[in-house]
N, C-alpha and C positions, 0 to 999 in steps of 0.2 A: 245526253243532256240531263242534268240533275233536276229534281222536282223543284217547283216554285217555293221559295222559302216562306212566303205568306201562307200558302196552303199547308206546308209542313207545320208552321207555328199554330195554325188553326187546329190541326189534329192534336198537337201536344197540349195546347190550351184546353181543348175539350176533355182530354184524358186527365189532366191535372185538376181542373176545376170540378170534375165529377167526384173528386175525393171529398169526404165530409169536412166542413169548416175550412175549406181552402180558399185562397184569394191570390191575386196577382199584383205585383208591382215591379217597377224597374229596379234592377240591381246592377250598378256599374254600367248603365245604359242598355241592358238587355233584360228581357222578361224573366222574372223569377216567380216561382210559385211557393207559397208558404201556408202554414196553418195559422188562421187568424189568432193574433196574440201569441204567436209561436215562431218556430224555426222554418227556414226554407227547406224544401224537399226536392226541388227540381229547378233547373235553369235551362233556358233556351239561348243558344248562341248561333248567330249566323255571321260568317266572315269576321269573327272576332280577331282583332289585330291583323286583318287582311290575310287570314290563313285559308280562305276560300271554302271552309267547311260549314256545314249546318249540322248541329248536334244538340242533344239533350244531355244534361249532366245530372246524375242521380247519386244518391247516397248508397253505400254498401255497408255491410257490417264491419268492414275494416280492410286492411291491406291484404289479408289472405283471400277474402272473397273477391276483391278487386283483381288480384293477380290471377285467380282461377278463371274469372270471366274473360280477361284479356287473353289468357292462354287458350281457352276454349274457342274463342272466335275473335281473333285479332283484326279481322276485316270489319267488325262491328264495334268492338270495345277498345278503348285506350285510356291511359291515365291523362286527364286534362291538366293544362297548366294551372298553377295556383292551388287548385283543389285536389288534385291527385294525391299529394302527400298526406292528405287527411282521409283518404279512402274513398273519395268520390270517383265515379267512372263515367266516361263520355260514351255515348252511343251515336254512331254516325247515322244521319237521317238524310243525307244527300245522294242516296242511291235509289234506283228504281225498285230494288228488291227488299225494302224495309219491311220487317216483320212487326206490324203494328200491335199484334197481340203481345209480343215480347216487350215492346216499348211500354205498353200499358201496364204489364205486370211489373216491370222494373220501376215505373213511376209509383205504382201502388205500394210496392215493397219499400221504396224510399219514404213514402208518406208514413207507413207503419213504423219505420225506424225513428221518426221524429215526433209522432203523434203522442199527445199526453194520454195517460191512463184513462181519463174520462171518455175520450173518443174511442179508444180501443175497446173499453168495456161496453160502450154503447153500440157496439157492433161493427165499428170501423167501416170497411168497404163492404 
């Protein structure tokens, strides 16, 4: 039995909103996390287009890093629809063995990739 999506969203929300100057709003009907007055750095999807999956989508440095993550752990990572071609990667969160430290690290890395210099210079995370 997979974990409750509301509980999973609460964990993702806590990790994303712990990042400096971050906020949440719906994006195409799903929670998205962004830097205030800036870009999105994470998205939460549950059963998007009836696929039955619960995932967080985060930014990578590009297609090379995305491919490396997928090759390293295809049970966790995959190229998500719509966003995969732009180098974003999905992390499966609908399993009992989710490594929440890894999820938190990937959310933080994604935040760093879109954060403006002023936030990074202020100490970032």
